[in-house]
C-alpha positions as CSV (number, residue, x, y, z in Angstrom):
1,M,0.0,0.0,0.0
2,G,1.3,3.5,-0.9
3,L,2.1,5.9,1.9
4,P,0.0,9.0,2.5
5,F,0.6,12.0,0.5
6,L,1.7,15.4,1.6
7,G,-1.2,17.7,2.4
8,L,-0.7,20.6,0.0
9,I,-3.4,23.0,-1.0
10,N,-4.4,23.0,-4.7
11,C,-2.3,19.9,-5.3
12,E,-3.4,16.7,-7.0
13,K,-2.0,13.8,-5.2
14,R,-1.5,10.2,-6.2
15,A,0.4,7.1,-4.8
16,L,2.1,4.5,-6.8
17,S,4.0,1.3,-6.2
18,H,6.4,-0.5,-8.5
19,N,8.8,-3.4,-8.1
20,A,12.2,-2.1,-7.4
21,I,15.3,-3.9,-6.2
22,G,13.2,-7.0,-5.6
23,Q,10.5,-5.5,-3.5
24,N,7.6,-3.1,-3.6
25,L,8.6,0.6,-3.3
26,S,5.9,3.2,-2.7
27,L,6.4,6.7,-3.9
28,G,4.5,9.7,-2.9
29,A,4.0,12.1,-5.8
30,V,2.6,15.6,-5.7
31,R,1.3,17.5,-8.8
32,R,0.6,21.2,-8.6
33,G,-0.7,23.5,-11.3
34,K,-3.3,23.5,-14.0
35,R,-3.6,20.5,-16.3
36,R,-3.1,22.6,-19.4
37,W,0.3,23.8,-18.1
38,K,3.5,22.1,-19.3
39,P,4.6,19.3,-17.0
40,C,7.9,20.0,-15.1
41,F,9.4,17.1,-13.2
42,I,11.6,18.2,-10.2
43,L,14.1,15.9,-8.6
44,S,15.2,17.0,-5.1
45,G,18.5,16.9,-3.3
46,T,20.3,14.9,-0.7
47,G,18.1,14.2,2.3
48,A,15.2,16.2,0.9
49,D,11.7,15.8,2.5
50,L,8.7,17.6,1.1
51,R,7.3,18.0,4.5
52,V,10.1,20.5,5.2
53,K,9.3,24.1,4.1
54,P,10.1,26.0,2.1
55,N,10.8,23.7,-0.8
56,V,10.5,23.6,-4.6
57,L,6.7,23.7,-4.4
58,D,7.0,27.2,-2.9
59,S,9.2,28.4,-5.8
60,P,8.0,30.6,-8.8
61,L,8.3,27.5,-11.0
62,A,5.1,26.1,-9.4
63,K,3.2,29.2,-10.7
64,S,4.2,28.7,-14.3
65,F,4.3,24.9,-14.8
66,R,2.5,21.7,-13.7
67,V,5.1,20.7,-11.2
68,I,5.6,17.0,-10.3
69,V,7.8,16.2,-7.4
70,Y,8.2,13.4,-4.9
71,D,10.2,12.2,-2.0
72,Q,12.9,9.9,-3.4
73,R,13.4,6.4,-2.1
74,G,14.6,6.2,1.4
75,L,13.4,9.7,2.3
76,G,10.4,11.6,3.5
77,Q,7.2,9.6,3.3
78,T,8.4,7.3,0.6
79,Q,9.2,3.8,1.7
80,K,12.7,2.8,2.6
81,P,13.4,-0.7,1.2
82,F,16.3,-2.7,2.5
83,G,19.2,-3.3,0.2
84,S,21.8,-1.2,-1.6
85,Y,20.5,1.7,-3.6
86,E,22.1,2.6,-6.9
87,M,21.7,5.7,-9.1
88,E,19.9,3.5,-11.7
89,D,17.3,2.7,-9.0
90,Y,16.6,6.4,-8.6
91,S,16.4,6.9,-12.3
92,N,14.0,4.0,-12.7
93,D,11.8,5.4,-9.9
94,A,11.5,8.6,-11.8
95,I,10.4,6.9,-15.0
96,A,8.1,4.6,-13.1
97,L,6.3,7.7,-11.7
98,L,5.9,9.2,-15.1
99,D,4.5,6.0,-16.4
100,K,2.0,5.8,-13.6
101,L,0.9,9.4,-14.2
102,D,0.6,8.7,-18.0
103,I,3.1,11.4,-18.9
104,D,5.2,10.8,-22.0
105,N,7.8,13.5,-21.7
106,V,8.6,16.4,-19.4
107,H,11.0,19.2,-18.6
108,L,13.4,17.9,-16.0
109,V,14.8,20.0,-13.2
110,G,17.4,18.4,-10.9
111,V,18.7,20.1,-7.8
112,S,21.9,18.9,-6.2
113,F,21.5,15.0,-5.8
114,G,18.4,15.4,-8.0
115,G,20.7,16.8,-10.8
116,M,22.7,13.6,-10.6
117,V,19.6,11.5,-11.0
118,A,18.5,13.8,-13.8
119,L,21.7,13.0,-15.7
120,H,21.0,9.3,-15.4
121,V,17.4,9.8,-16.5
122,A,18.5,11.8,-19.5
123,L,21.1,9.2,-20.5
124,Q,18.8,6.1,-20.0
125,H,15.5,7.6,-21.3
126,P,16.3,10.5,-23.6
127,E,13.0,10.2,-25.4
128,R,11.2,11.2,-22.1
129,I,13.0,14.5,-21.6
130,K,12.4,17.8,-23.3
131,K,14.7,20.3,-21.6
132,I,17.0,19.8,-18.6
133,V,17.9,22.2,-15.8
134,L,20.9,21.1,-13.7
135,C,21.1,23.1,-10.4
136,C,24.2,22.9,-8.2
137,T,25.1,19.4,-9.2
138,S,28.0,17.3,-10.4
139,P,28.7,14.6,-13.0
140,G,30.6,12.5,-10.4
141,G,33.9,10.7,-10.8
142,V,36.8,13.1,-10.6
143,F,34.3,15.9,-10.7
144,A,32.3,14.6,-7.7
145,S,30.4,16.8,-5.2
146,F,31.3,17.1,-1.6
147,P,31.7,13.6,-0.1
148,F,28.8,13.5,2.4
149,H,29.4,9.7,2.8
150,D,32.7,10.6,4.6
151,L,30.9,12.5,7.4
152,P,30.6,10.7,10.8
153,D,27.2,9.1,11.3
154,D,27.1,10.2,15.0
155,Q,27.4,14.0,14.3
156,T,24.7,16.2,15.8
157,T,22.8,18.5,13.5
158,T,24.8,21.4,14.9
159,Q,28.1,19.7,14.4
160,R,27.2,18.9,10.8
161,A,25.9,22.4,10.2
162,M,29.2,23.9,11.4
163,Q,31.3,21.6,9.3
164,L,29.2,22.1,6.1
165,M,28.7,25.8,6.5
166,E,31.9,26.7,4.7
167,F,31.3,24.2,1.9
168,N,27.7,25.4,1.4
169,D,29.1,28.9,0.8
170,L,32.8,29.4,0.4
171,R,32.5,32.9,1.9
172,H,31.6,31.4,5.2
173,T,35.1,30.4,6.3
174,R,35.9,29.6,9.9
175,T,37.2,33.1,10.3
176,W,33.9,34.5,9.0
177,Q,32.0,32.2,11.3
178,K,34.0,33.4,14.3
179,D,33.4,37.0,13.4
180,N,29.7,36.5,12.7
181,A,28.6,34.4,15.6
182,T,25.1,35.8,15.6
183,S,24.5,34.9,12.0
184,V,25.9,31.5,12.5
185,D,23.6,30.9,15.5
186,A,20.6,32.0,13.3
187,M,21.6,29.6,10.5
188,I,21.8,26.7,12.9
189,K,18.5,27.6,14.4
190,V,16.9,27.5,11.0
191,M,18.5,24.2,10.2
192,N,17.3,22.7,13.5
193,S,13.8,24.1,12.8
194,R,13.6,22.1,9.6
195,L,14.1,18.7,11.3
196,I,11.1,16.4,11.5
197,K,10.8,13.9,14.4
198,D,11.1,10.8,12.2
199,H,14.4,12.1,10.8
200,A,16.0,10.7,14.0
201,T,14.6,7.1,13.4
202,P,16.9,4.3,12.4
203,E,14.7,3.8,9.3
204,F,15.2,7.3,8.0
205,K,18.9,7.2,8.8
206,R,19.3,4.0,6.8
207,G,17.5,5.5,3.8
208,Y,19.6,8.6,3.9
209,R,22.8,6.5,4.3
210,E,21.9,4.4,1.3
211,Q,21.3,7.6,-0.7
212,I,24.7,9.1,0.0
213,Q,26.4,5.8,-0.7
214,A,24.7,5.7,-4.1
215,R,25.7,9.3,-4.6
216,S,29.4,8.4,-3.9
217,R,29.3,5.9,-6.9
218,H,27.8,8.4,-9.3
219,D,29.9,8.9,-12.4
220,V,28.6,9.9,-15.8
221,V,31.6,12.1,-16.9
222,A,32.4,9.9,-19.9
223,D,28.8,9.9,-21.0
224,L,27.9,13.6,-20.9
225,D,28.4,14.0,-24.7
226,R,25.5,11.6,-25.2
227,I,22.9,13.9,-23.6
228,K,20.6,15.0,-26.3
229,S,18.3,17.5,-24.6
230,E,18.9,21.2,-24.4
231,T,20.5,21.8,-21.0
232,F,20.7,24.8,-18.7
233,I,23.4,24.4,-16.0
234,C,23.2,26.8,-13.1
235,A,25.0,27.1,-9.8
236,G,26.1,29.5,-7.1
237,L,29.4,31.4,-7.4
238,Y,30.4,30.4,-3.9
239,D,29.3,26.8,-3.9
240,G,31.8,24.4,-2.4
241,I,29.6,21.3,-2.6
242,A,29.2,21.4,-6.3
243,P,32.1,23.7,-7.3
244,K,32.6,25.7,-10.5
245,E,34.9,23.2,-12.2
246,N,32.1,20.6,-12.0
247,Q,29.7,23.0,-13.8
248,K,32.3,23.9,-16.4
249,I,33.0,20.2,-17.4
250,M,29.3,19.7,-17.9
251,L,29.2,22.8,-20.1
252,E,32.2,21.6,-22.0
253,K,30.9,18.1,-22.7
254,I,27.1,18.3,-22.9
255,P,26.5,19.3,-26.6
256,D,23.5,21.7,-26.4
257,S,24.2,23.4,-23.0
258,R,24.6,26.8,-21.4
259,C,25.8,27.8,-18.0
260,Q,25.1,30.6,-15.6
261,F,26.4,31.4,-12.1
262,Y,24.5,33.2,-9.5
263,N,25.2,35.2,-6.4
264,G,25.1,32.6,-3.7
265,G,26.4,29.2,-2.5
266,H,24.8,25.8,-2.7
267,L,21.4,27.4,-1.8
268,F,21.6,30.0,-4.6
269,L,18.0,29.2,-5.7
270,F,16.9,30.8,-2.4
271,E,19.6,33.5,-2.4
272,D,19.5,35.0,-5.9
273,Q,16.0,35.9,-7.1
274,K,17.2,36.1,-10.7
275,A,17.8,32.3,-10.9
276,W,14.2,31.1,-10.9
277,G,13.3,33.7,-13.6
278,D,16.1,32.5,-15.8
279,I,15.0,28.9,-15.3
280,I,11.4,29.7,-16.2
281,E,12.5,31.6,-19.3
282,F,14.7,28.8,-20.4
283,L,11.9,26.2,-20.0
284,A,9.1,28.4,-21.5
285,N,10.9,29.2,-24.8
């Protein structure tokens, strides 16, 4: 049985199950927007949970497209099957969802880890994708994003926030943190406020751990020149998780691509208002 959907106003909600890695996997999908609008499929990042606000459904994109988004396997209200997760599993989940929703092809927007999944989807199912937007992501291999899998499992939220702060935004060095203690405390308070009770459960931790392990094996660098869809690569100027060189190699190797950097770090989509406007313009034209 599928898990309950997220209660979002003016959203059409549907559950689906499909056989994945030898067992049933339930995915919770949320569609928002008018049926006549073009479908836009959003793949979220590491540890993402649609119960946490704000999220992509609060973005300007949801006011211009029929947005489809879900909690990826192991996260949020989607089931967390046992076994090793691979990038192909995440890609297959995405296509299975489109099949269940009877959608032939979509614009694809991948954010961070979601961008990695988007690359696999585009390579394995090019006929299902119109345009692609890759936000603050990496092709893996020698151009991998920050290795979350190397962080200790027993870190507190505050400890992890302090360690990741300077990678989320390269301007937030240890010196900056020391000189801006009030801002740091406010950031940590926001991060802690976004936690949900079941994020501390062994089940959720296992699902998250499998995601970051799959992420560590992601590598499509040699295949980037096979991506057929028109692609918009965008990232923050000060992103240390998905740094500039990762964006530049995708720009170099993906045939029909363009790249734009914005004022911000890994969370540039919330920091530079121009970013969403450029994404919408790219997808609409």
